C-alpha positions in Angstrom: 17.9 -17.4 -7.5 18.6 -15.7 -4.4 16.7 -12.5 -5.2 13.3 -14.4 -5.5 10.4 -12.8 -3.8 8.6 -15.6 -1.6 5.9 -15.6 1.2 8.4 -16.5 3.4 10.9 -13.2 2.7 7.8 -11.1 2.7 6.7 -12.5 6.3 10.0 -11.5 7.5 9.8 -7.9 6.5 9.4 -5.4 9.4 6.3 -3.4 9.9 8.8 -0.3 9.8 10.1 -1.3 6.9 6.7 -1.7 5.2 5.6 1.6 6.5 8.7 3.5 5.2 8.4 1.8 1.9 4.8 2.6 1.4 5.7 6.1 2.1 8.6 6.3 -0.2 6.8 4.7 -3.2 3.5 6.3 -2.8 5.1 9.8 -2.5 7.5 9.0 -5.7 4.2 7.7 -7.6 2.3 10.8 -6.8 5.1 13.3 -7.4 6.7 11.4 -10.7 3.9 9.7 -12.2 0.3 10.8 -11.2 1.3 14.7 -11.0 2.9 14.4 -14.5 1.1 15.9 -17.7 3.9 13.9 -20.0 2.5 11.3 -22.3 3.9 7.9 -21.5 3.7 4.8 -23.7 0.5 2.7 -22.7 2.3 -0.4 -21.5 4.2 1.8 -18.9 1.2 3.6 -17.8 -0.8 0.3 -17.4 2.4 -1.3 -15.1 2.5 2.1 -13.2 -1.1 2.0 -12.1 -0.7 -1.7 -10.8 1.8 -0.1 -8.3 -0.8 1.6 -5.5 -3.1 -1.4 -5.5 0.0 -3.6 -4.9 1.9 -1.2 -2.2 -1.5 -0.7 -0.4 -2.2 -4.6 -0.2 1.5 -5.4 0.9 1.3 -2.8 3.6 -1.8 -4.4 5.1 -0.3 -7.7 4.6 3.1 -6.8 6.3 2.1 -4.4 9.0 -0.6 -7.2 10.2 -2.5 -4.5 12.1 -5.2 -2.3 11.5 -3.2 0.8 12.4 -1.9 0.6 8.8 -5.1 2.3 7.8 -3.8 5.4 9.3 -1.1 5.5 6.6 -3.9 6.1 4.1 -3.4 9.6 5.1 -0.1 10.1 3.4 -1.0 9.8 -0.4 -3.6 12.7 0.4 -1.2 15.0 2.1 1.3 14.4 -0.9 -1.2 15.0 -3.6 -2.3 18.1 -1.4 1.3 19.4 -1.4 2.0 18.4 -4.9 -0.8 19.7 -6.7 -2.6 22.2 -4.2 -6.1 21.7 -2.7 -8.1 23.0 -5.7 -6.4 20.2 -8.2 -8.0 17.3 -9.7 -4.9 15.5 -8.6 -5.7 16.1 -5.0 -9.5 15.1 -5.5 -8.4 11.9 -7.4 -6.1 10.7 -4.7 -8.9 11.1 -2.0 -11.2 8.9 -3.9 -8.9 6.4 -4.9 -7.5 6.3 -1.3 -11.0 5.6 -0.2 -11.6 3.1 -2.4 -9.6 0.8 -3.3 -6.9 1.7 -1.0 -8.4 1.3 2.0 -10.1 -2.1 1.2 -6.6 -3.2 -0.1 -4.8 -2.3 3.1 -7.8 -4.0 5.4 -7.8 -7.1 2.8 -3.8 -7.5 3.5 -4.3 -7.2 7.2 -7.2 -9.9 6.9 -5.2 -12.4 4.7 -2.4 -12.0 7.0 -4.5 -12.7 10.1 -6.4 -15.6 8.1 -3.0 -17.0 7.1 -1.8 -16.8 10.8 -4.8 -18.9 12.0 -4.4 -21.5 9.5 -0.6 -22.1 11.0 -0.8 -25.1 13.3 1.4 -23.3 15.6 -0.9 -20.6 15.9 -2.6 -20.1 19.3 -6.0 -18.1 19.6 -4.7 -14.8 22.1 -8.5 -14.8 23.4 -7.3 -18.4 25.0 -4.2 -16.8 26.7 
């Protein structure tokens, strides 16, 4: 029971950890899954297709700052390097980063800010 994922544990993650994790997961996802032409079992493909949305939302949630949107450039650069600019991989990653990637990161930031405002200990920064 010590390895359960809880909101408290997620809230304890540092923004640096989230950024490093995002970079590592997205790089591995692009290079090992998106770029491959190997036929994989359908359940595994469906599971792997859920990784980017979760990682994008998590990045926004943990970083809790709109600067997290800058990290959306990483998958584009990695896909351009891995598949080349004229590849379908690069074009697909650009589109998927714009939508749903960007809104998911923004949604994570928004949810974290919303939860912080609901906390009884929250002090509005504009009142300080």
